[in-house]
Each structure stands twice: as structure tokens, then as C-alpha cells.
C-alpha positions as a Python dict, from the first residue, in 0.01 Angstrom:
ca = {
    (1, 'X'): (0, 0, 0),
    (2, 'X'): (-145, -221, 314),
    (3, 'X'): (78, -472, 494),
    (4, 'X'): (-147, -766, 350),
    (5, 'X'): (-159, -633, -44),
    (6, 'X'): (212, -634, 15),
    (7, 'X'): (237, -959, 128),
    (8, 'X'): (71, -1078, -221),
    (9, 'X'): (195, -929, -466),
    (10, 'X'): (580, -979, -342),
    (11, 'X'): (822, -1141, -583),
    (12, 'X'): (1147, -1341, -507),
    (13, 'X'): (1482, -1216, -677),
    (14, 'X'): (1652, -1589, -794),
    (15, 'X'): (2013, -1370, -809),
    (16, 'X'): (2153, -1048, -779),
    (17, 'X'): (2252, -893, -1107),
    (18, 'X'): (2547, -616, -1132),
    (19, 'X'): (2642, -419, -983),
    (20, 'X'): (2751, -597, -659),
    (21, 'X'): (2702, -425, -307),
    (22, 'X'): (2962, -263, -210),
    (23, 'X'): (3218, -294, 111),
    (24, 'X'): (3020, 12, 285),
    (25, 'X'): (2698, -115, 165),
    (26, 'X'): (2724, -439, 335),
    (27, 'X'): (2893, -314, 596),
    (28, 'X'): (2588, -109, 642),
    (29, 'X'): (2367, -392, 606),
    (30, 'X'): (2499, -605, 859),
    (31, 'X'): (2545, -298, 1099),
    (32, 'X'): (2176, -270, 1058),
    (33, 'X'): (2100, -665, 1121),
    (34, 'X'): (2276, -659, 1440),
    (35, 'X'): (2062, -446, 1572),
    (36, 'X'): (1747, -584, 1477),
    (37, 'X'): (1524, -737, 1808),
    (38, 'X'): (1571, -1054, 1787),
    (39, 'X'): (1178, -1093, 1960),
    (40, 'X'): (1299, -1325, 2240),
    (41, 'X'): (1609, -1501, 2048),
    (42, 'X'): (1332, -1749, 1879),
    (43, 'X'): (1537, -2013, 1607),
    (44, 'X'): (1432, -1907, 1212),
}
């Protein structure tokens, strides 16, 4: 699937359903986010 097709078919999830993420999963997400490029420190 190419990028435009992916963007055209994306959906947003309002609320998370069970099962909730574990502490280790959340820790992995945060650690990955800290390593992500900041693209010149541009504000969101």
C-alpha cells in the first residue's frame, strides 16, 4: 500500500478498549518516542 492510500483509509479510534497496555509496553513506547527525530525542534 502506498502512502496516499494509507492516509486516505486511516481511521481514528476514540477510546482504547481492554486489555490495557502493560507497564513494560508503555515504557517501550516512551523509550521509542525519546529516540525519534525532532525535525529541527519544530513545535507541534
